[in-house]
C-alpha positions in Angstrom: -3.5 -122.4 135.1 -4.2 -119.4 137.4 -2.7 -116.1 136.5 0.9 -115.7 137.7 3.6 -113.0 137.1 6.5 -113.7 134.8 8.9 -113.3 137.7 7.0 -115.8 139.9 6.7 -118.3 137.0 10.5 -118.2 136.4 11.2 -118.5 140.2 8.9 -121.5 140.4 10.6 -123.2 137.5 14.0 -122.9 139.1 13.2 -123.1 142.8 15.2 -126.3 143.1 18.2 -125.0 141.1 21.4 -125.5 143.2 22.7 -121.9 143.8 23.0 -119.6 146.8 19.7 -117.8 147.0 19.3 -114.1 147.2 17.3 -114.3 150.5 19.8 -116.7 152.1 22.7 -114.5 151.3 21.0 -111.4 152.8 20.0 -113.3 155.9 23.6 -114.5 156.5 25.0 -111.0 156.1 25.7 -109.1 159.3 25.2 -105.7 157.7 21.6 -104.8 157.2 21.7 -101.5 155.3 23.2 -101.7 151.8 22.3 -101.2 148.1 20.0 -103.8 146.6 21.6 -107.0 145.2 20.7 -109.0 142.1 17.7 -111.3 142.2 18.3 -115.1 142.3 17.0 -115.3 138.7 19.8 -112.9 137.6 22.3 -115.0 139.6 21.2 -118.1 137.7 21.5 -116.2 134.4 25.0 -115.1 135.3 26.1 -118.6 136.2 24.7 -120.1 132.9 26.2 -117.3 130.8 29.6 -117.6 132.4 29.7 -121.3 132.0 28.8 -120.9 128.3 31.5 -118.2 127.7 34.2 -119.2 130.2 35.8 -115.8 130.8 39.2 -115.7 132.5 39.0 -112.1 133.8 35.8 -110.4 135.1 35.4 -106.8 136.3 32.4 -105.9 138.5 31.4 -102.3 139.2 29.3 -102.2 142.4 30.0 -105.0 144.9 27.4 -104.3 147.5 27.5 -107.2 150.0 29.1 -109.5 147.4 26.2 -111.7 146.3 26.8 -111.3 142.5 30.6 -111.4 143.1 30.3 -114.7 145.0 28.2 -116.2 142.2 30.7 -115.0 139.6 33.8 -116.1 141.6 32.6 -119.6 142.4 31.5 -120.2 138.8 34.7 -119.0 137.0 36.9 -120.7 139.6 36.2 -123.9 137.7 38.6 -122.8 135.0 40.9 -120.6 137.0 39.1 -117.3 136.4 39.4 -114.2 138.6 37.1 -111.3 139.4 38.0 -107.8 140.3 35.2 -105.9 142.1 34.9 -102.2 143.1 32.8 -100.9 146.0 33.0 -97.3 147.3 31.3 -97.8 150.7 33.8 -99.0 153.4 31.3 -100.8 155.6 29.6 -102.5 152.7 33.0 -103.6 151.3 33.9 -105.0 154.7 30.6 -107.0 154.8 31.3 -108.3 151.3 34.8 -109.5 152.3 33.3 -111.4 155.3 30.9 -113.1 152.9 33.7 -114.0 150.5 35.4 -115.7 153.4 32.2 -117.4 154.5 31.5 -118.8 151.1 35.1 -119.7 150.4 35.6 -117.6 147.3 38.1 -115.0 148.5 41.0 -116.7 146.7 40.0 -115.6 143.2 38.5 -112.1 144.1 40.3 -108.8 144.2 38.1 -106.3 146.2 38.9 -102.6 145.7 37.3 -100.2 148.2 37.3 -96.9 146.3 35.3 -94.9 143.8 35.1 -96.4 140.3 36.1 -92.9 139.0 39.4 -93.2 140.8 40.0 -96.8 139.9 38.9 -97.2 136.3 41.5 -94.7 134.8 44.3 -96.6 136.5 43.4 -100.1 135.2 45.7 -101.2 132.4 44.5 -104.8 131.8 41.6 -105.8 129.6 38.6 -107.9 130.7 36.5 -110.6 129.1 33.4 -109.6 131.0 32.3 -106.5 132.8 29.3 -106.6 135.1 27.8 -103.2 135.7 25.6 -102.9 138.8 26.3 -99.5 140.2 23.8 -96.8 141.2 21.8 -96.5 138.0 22.4 -92.8 137.6 26.1 -93.5 137.0 25.7 -95.9 134.1 26.3 -93.3 131.3 29.3 -91.9 133.1 31.2 -95.2 133.2 30.1 -96.6 129.8 33.1 -95.4 127.8 35.5 -96.6 130.5 33.8 -100.0 130.6 34.0 -100.4 126.8 37.6 -99.3 126.7 38.5 -102.0 129.3 36.8 -104.8 127.4 39.0 -107.0 125.2 37.8 -107.4 121.6 34.9 -109.8 121.8 34.4 -108.9 125.4 31.0 -108.6 126.9 29.4 -105.9 129.0 26.4 -107.0 131.2 24.3 -104.2 132.8 21.7 -104.9 135.4 18.4 -103.0 136.1 18.2 -101.5 132.6 14.4 -101.6 132.5 14.0 -99.3 135.4 12.9 -96.4 133.2 9.7 -98.3 132.3 9.0 -100.5 135.3 10.1 -98.3 138.2 8.3 -95.1 137.4 7.8 -93.4 140.8 9.4 -90.0 141.4 12.2 -91.4 143.6 13.8 -92.9 140.5 13.1 -89.9 138.1 16.6 -88.5 137.9 18.5 -91.8 137.8 16.0 -93.2 135.2 16.8 -90.3 132.9 20.5 -91.2 133.1 19.7 -94.9 132.7 17.6 -94.1 129.6 20.5 -92.1 128.3 22.8 -95.1 128.8 20.4 -97.5 127.1 20.0 -95.3 124.1 23.7 -94.5 123.7 24.7 -98.1 124.1 22.1 -99.3 121.5 23.4 -96.8 119.0 27.2 -97.5 119.4 28.8 -98.9 116.2 31.5 -100.7 118.2 29.0 -102.6 120.3 26.2 -105.1 119.5 23.6 -105.2 122.3 20.3 -106.5 123.4 18.1 -105.6 126.5 16.6 -108.8 127.9 13.2 -108.2 129.6 13.5 -110.3 132.7 13.7 -109.3 136.3 14.5 -105.5 136.2 16.1 -105.8 132.8 19.5 -107.1 131.9 21.5 -105.8 128.9 24.2 -107.8 127.1 26.6 -106.0 124.8 29.5 -107.5 122.8 32.5 -105.4 121.8 33.0 -105.8 118.0 
């Protein structure tokens, strides 16, 4: 077998997997300037993980154009689950809502167009799963709030957690310092049990004890 990257090997294995592809979602979105969205391999991971755990209530921090939200919503709709997602950018939130309508998932999504720092302190309910996909430099600033909003046995999933070792150019220097801080603090918490999975740009799963 000729040499192939891990990412390409995984992509080739699941190229026929029935799921909305990252590229398709971007192409069908009217807005062309937005924060990066998850890779298709991460979307497949989310779907498999959610089907295994069957959460009823999911919170997402960082909607972007709604790709991950759409994957989450269409998956958990099978058992009546709902997802609340927070996006600070008005134009991006509007594009996400258009996508939710386009992919017929709006019915079980609550989209909040505001800063997570305004919204999180006001939330009183607990969640089964929280998906963290904000600007990486904010991860340590929202970690405590995320964990507080998890029900016992709830699960925090954080995307892009390998950036400090795979995206080493100067552009990411400051955000990588904060992300490294998040990784270290989360791994050391006595109330959480976590593992960083080395696929795509890194995905961390942490369970609240």
